[in-house]
N, C-alpha and C positions, 0 to 999 in steps of 0.2 A: 504494500500499499504505499503511494507516494504521500509526502505530506506537503502542506501548502508552500513550504519554504522552497521546494524543488519544483513544484509543478506550475505555480501562478507566476505571471509577470508582476514584478515589483518596481514600484517607482520610488525614486529618492525623494524623501519628504522635504529636502532642501532645495533642489532645483528642477524636481518634476521630471528628470531624466529616468528612463529605464535601466535598471541595474543588471549587471551580468554575474552570472555564477563563477565563482573562482574556488580553488582549494589553497589554503595555507597549511603548511607543515611546520609542526613545532614539537620538538622532543619525541619524535615518532608518531605524533597524533595529527590526523588529518582534519582540518576545521573546514566544514563547507561554509562559504561565505558569499554574500551579495556585495559587489562593489559598484560604485557609481563612477563611470568614466570621467564624468565633469568635475565633480568635487572631491574625488578621490576618497571618500569616505567608505568604510567597510563595516558590514554587519556579519558577525558570525552566527552560526547555527546554535540556539540556545541549548540543545542536547549535547552538542559537541563541546561547549564551554563547560557545562555541568560534568561531563565525562572527565575533562582534563582537570577540573577543581578537585574531583573525588581523587584522581590520581596524585595531584600535589599535596593532598591532605594525608593520603596514606604514604607518600614519599618522605613526607617530613616527620612521621611518626617512627619512633625507634622501638623495636620488638625485642624482648629478651627470651631467647629459645634455649632449650636444652641440646646438649651435644651428647648422644648415646653411641654405644657400641651394639652392633648387630652383625655377628659372625666377625669377618675381617674388615669390615667397613665401619665408618662413622656416619651417623644420621643425624639430622636436625628435624625439628617439627617445624613446618611452615604454618604460620598464623592463618586461621580461617579468613580473616579479613583480606589477605593477599590472595588466597585462592578464589574467594568469591569474586574480588574485582577483576581477577584475571578471566573467570567464568563469564562475568557480564561483558567485558571487554571482547571476548571472543564471540559471543552472541551478537553483539553490535556489529563487528567486523565480518561476521558470519565465516569465521575461521576455525576449522577443527584440526588441531595438531597436539598430540599428547606427548611429543618429544620435549624434554627439558634438557637444557645444557647447562653444566655447572663448569666454571672456570676458575683458577686460582690466579687473581689479578696480580697480587704482590703479598708478600708476607702479612698474615692477619687479614687478608681482604678476599672474600670468595663471592662470585657473581653467580646469579642463576637467572638464566634467560628462558622464558615461558613461550615465546612465539617466534616464527621466522618471518622476515620481511625480505621479499624479493631475492630468495635464496640464501640469505644470511639470517643468523639468529639475532634477535633483538631483544 
C-alpha cells in the first residue's frame, strides 16, 4: 500500500512549486524526502525520521551484558531491545538475512553486524 507521501503531488508551501522525490542517506539509513527545486527546502518522511531517532536512542544507550563460556567459545547475551530494533528495521526494509558477522576491531572492541548492504555487511 502506497502512502500519500509517495503517491501524491505535493506543492511547496512557500513558493507553490511542485516538489520532487529524493533520497538522502545518513549512517546507513535512507530518508525518503520531498525537495523543492526553487527554494531548496527538504521534508523527510516522518516514519524514516522516527526510525532514525529510535536508532540514535538505542545507539546512545550502554548495555551491560554477561560473557559466558559455551563449550570452547565465549558467548554474550544480546539485549532484547537491539534484536527487536533489528527485526523492525528488517521488516521496514523487507530484508531477510539471518547471518550475523562479528569482528574484533581492536583490543577491547567487538562489532556485530546484523545486515548486509550491497554485498557488504553493515
